[in-house]
N, C-alpha and C positions, 0 to 999 in steps of 0.2 A: 485435475488442475488444483493447485493450492495457492489461490490468490493471497490468502492471509499470510502465509509463510513468505511468499515472494515480496509482498508489501513490507513486511517487517525487515527482511534482509536488505531490500532496496533503501528503506529508511535509515537503517543503521549504517549502511555503506555510505550514505549521504551525510552521516554525522548529525542526524536530527533526532530529537526526542519525540515521543508521541505528542507531547504538548505543543512543541514547535510546529510540527506538521499539521496538527489539528487547527492551530491558530491560523496558519497560512491558508488552510482550506475553508476556514469559517465554520468548522464543526466542533463538537465537544470532544475532548480527549477520550471520554468513555465510548463514544461512537467509533472513533478510530481503533480503540482497543477491541471492540466487537468485530470489526473488519479483520484485524490481524489474527484474532482467535478463530475466525471462520464461523462465528455465530450469525453474522449478517454479511450480505454482499452489497457493496455500494452501487448506486446508480451508475450508468455509463458516464454520465456527465461528471460525477465526483471522481470516478476512476481515471478519467482523462486528466482532470485537474491534479490528481495524485501523481500520475506519471510525469506531468509537466513540472510539478513542484520538486520532484525527486531527480529530474534530469534523465529519465529513462523513457523508453517507448512502451506502449501498451503491451506488446508481446512479452516484455520482461515481467510484467505483473501477471499476465494471464497464461503463460506457458506452464507446462506441467510442474516444473521446478527449476529454479535458477541454480540449484545445487548440482545439476547435471543428471538427475534421475530421468529415466526413460519411461 
């Protein structure tokens, strides 16, 4: 699973910057960057908020890759 890559791809597809998404979630931009780089994994509650903010379901963020990798 590559949550960080999926998060970044979903965020950019939604046309949002890290700062915009972080502000919407009430977290620091640096924290969001850590999630995208795979340094940290968000809590389930934050991940659900991310999916809602990006207009995707949790499967999009948690599946192996939204790039089609198996």
